[in-house]
N, C-alpha and C positions, 0 to 999 in steps of 0.2 A: 713445554708449551709457553708461548709468549703471551703475556697479558695485554689486553687492549685497555687504554686509559682515556677517560674523558674528564677534562678539568673544568671547574667552575670557579671563576675568579670573582671575589667580592671586593670592589674598589674601596668601599667604606672602611674596611679593616685590613686590606692588603692580604687577605686570606685566600688560599686555594683549597677547595674541596675536590674530591675525586670520586668517580665511579670506576671500578676496575672489574673487568669481565673477560669472557672468552669469545664474545661475539653475540650477535642477535639471538635472543631466546635462551641465553645461558644463565647460570648463576652469577651473582655479582656481590661486591662489597662496596660500601660507601665509607670514605675516609674523611674525617675531620669536617663535618658539615657545620654550617653557620646559621644561627638564629639571629635575625636582624633585631637591633636594639637601638632605640632613640633615647639617649641618656637625658635629654632635656625634658621629655614627657614621661619617661619611664615605660614606654610602650614597646612591646615586642611585636614582630610580624614574621611571617614565614615565606616572604617573597623569594628569598635566595634559595631556601630549601625546596620550594615548589619547582624551581628549575630542575632540581635533581629528580623529583617525583615525575615530572613530565618526561625527562629523558629515560628513566627506568621503564615507565609504562610504554613509551614510544618504541623502545627497543625490545619490549617483552622480556625484560630481565626479572629474575627472581632474587630478591635480596636475602642473602644468607647471613651477612655480618654488617654491622655498623661499627667501624673501628676508630677509636680515639688514640692519637699518638701520645697525649698527655692531657692534664687539666689546663687548658689554655687560659692565659691571662689577658688576651687581647680581643677575644670575641666570645659570645655565648654559643653554646653548642645546640644544634637542632636535632641531636641524636634521638632524644625521647620522642619528639614529634614525628620524626621519620619512621621510627619503629611502629608508631600507631598507624601510619599511613601505609607502610610497605612491609611490615614484619621484619624479621631478622633478629639476630642476637647482638646485643650491644656489649662491646668488649674494650678493655684497656689493660695496661700492664699491671702486674700484681702489686707493685710498690705505690699504687695510688692510695693505699691505706695510710702511708706516711704523710702524704700531702693532705688527705682528709683530716688527719689528726691535728696537723699544724693549723689549718684554717678553721677547724671547728673551735679551737681555742681562741684564735684571733677574732673571729666573728661572734664568739660566745653563742653558738648555735643551740637550738632547742635540744633538750636531753634526748629526745627520740631519734635525733640524727646520730647514727653509729658509724664510726670510722673503720668499717670492716669490708668495704667494697661491695656490699650486697646490692647497692643501687644499680650495678651493672650485671648483665647476665653471665659474664665470664671474665675472670681475671687471668691473663696470660702469664705463664712463667717464662723466665729468660730462656730463649732458644726453642720455645714450644713450636711445634709444627701443627698446621691445621690446613683445611682445604676450603676453597671457594669453588664449588662444583668440581670441574676437572682441573682447576688450577691448584697447584700446591703452594703453600705459603709458610713462612716462619717468622718468628718474632726475634728481633735483634735488640738487646738492651742498649739504651743510649743515655745513661745518666750524665748529668752535667748542667744542662739548662734547668731541669728539675730532676730529683732523684727517680721519678717515675717515668721518664721519657723512654719511648721505644720507637723503633722503626719496623716497618713491615716489608719483607721481601715477598713478592708475589710473582709466580711463574719463573721463567728463566732469568729475567734481568731487570725487573722493575722494583725499585725500593722507594717507599714513602718515608721520608726522613723526619717528619715533624719539624720542630724548630732547631734541630741540631745544626743544620747548615742552611745558608741562603745561597742565592746565585753567586758565582765567583767574584763578581764586582761589588758585592755587598758584605760577604764574609760569613760570620758565625753568630750564634745566639748569645745573649747575655747570660750571666751565671750568678747574678746577685739575688735571686729569689731564694726563699727558705729551702735549704737542702741542696742548693746549687753549688757547683764546684768547677772552676776553670780547668783544673788538672784532670778531673774526670771527663769533662767535655773533650779535651784534647785526645785522651785515650779512646773515647768513643768514636771520635772522628777518624782517628788513624785506623781503628778496626774497620770502620765503614769503608775507608778508602783502600783497604786491602782486598776488596772485591775486584773481580775482573774489570779491566779498564773500560770496557764497553757498557758496563752496567748503567742503566738509566736511573737517575736520581730525581725524585719529584719533591719539590719544596712545598712546605705548608704556607709560606708567605713570600711575597716579594715587595720590597720597598725600593723601587728602581731609582738610580741617580737621574738627575735632570737630563732629558733628551732621550731616554730609553723607555720603550713601552714595557709593561709588565711581562715577565717571563717566569717559568717555573720548572722547566725540565733542563737538566744538565747531565753530566756523566762523571763517573769516577775519574776518568782521564782528565777531563776539563778541570775538575776541582783540584786534583793533584798538581796540575800545571799552573792554575790561574787564581785560586782562591786567595784573596788579598790578606786573609788572616792566617791561613793554615796550609799553604801550598807546600809541596815537598821541600825539605830543607829547613823549615821552621821547627825549632826545638820546643819541647814542652815548656822549658823555663821561659823562653822568649814569648810563647803564646800566653802563658799564664800572666806574665807581667803586662802584656798588651791588653788582655781581656779585663784584668782587674782595674787597670787605669782607665780604660774606656767605660767600664760599667759604673765607675764612680762619678761619671759625668752625666749619666742618663737619668731622666725623670721616670716616674712610674708610668706604665702603659695607661692610656686614657680609660680603658674599660676594665682594669684589673679588679676593682672591687665588685662590680656586678658579675663579671665573668666567672671568677673563681667560685663565688657562692652558688652559681648555677651548675658549673661544670663538675664540681665534686659530687653533685647530685645526679650525674649522668644526663644533664640537660633538663632536669625537672626544675620548675620554679619552687621556691620555698613554700611550705604548706600554708594555705590561707589562714588568716587569723579569724577571730570570732565574727568579724564584719564581712568575711568572704573575700578579702583582699590579701594578696601576697605582698610581702615587703622585703626589700634588700637593706642590709645594714651598711653604715659607713662608720668604721672605727676611727675615732679622732685621735690624732697624734700617736698613732700606733705603728705607722710605716715610715 
């Protein structure tokens, strides 16, 4: 069965969230939802996530899963809020515990925060199969950008790749975050591009070059022929050298510090302190 895919693009962060389903009245999954965040005021809002709620209710869909491809460093996740509104099980790859451990230490989080993944309803093992109503799905491990990255193949030919790949004219994800590896990313991408040429690939982000409108759907065949970083013929050695040199020039993502603190909690804000206010930390001279 072929999955139907509805995309929601957030221009503030360049993020694409998805609802994947089998048609009106069917079960669905939400992939990589965005919680709006104004870093100047420290205020969150759910305007972007509300668009997803409106679509799900309008199409009479039943949310079974809210899927995260990894702990994002460029936007806050609306997964927890969407679970409150629509139900469903919140899931991520099982290696999220490694990422939680790293950032618990970096942010010196409260002792009650445990890096065991319990904040999510389900931790997927590599290659695990699951269902979204009548749609069959499986988890594809995609380490490289972070150790916990996964992709989700849903139905016959739809794959949600997270930050592993971008559109062919943009390239590939950075690998200089804790636990990242350019060599691992190359191998993950080559495994992804071994899928049938017509397989639809859905990006988590688009940062389009000047003159091009945002896009987020491509194919295995297009990536193999045209991806500027990793098209067919690029060796692992050449890719690693390019990726490491490029990463050395990049600044930290604008929202990495607030995003990671929320996203390793499955989209929950830090627990309120005695005055009833939640706080995010900024570690000085640590990154």
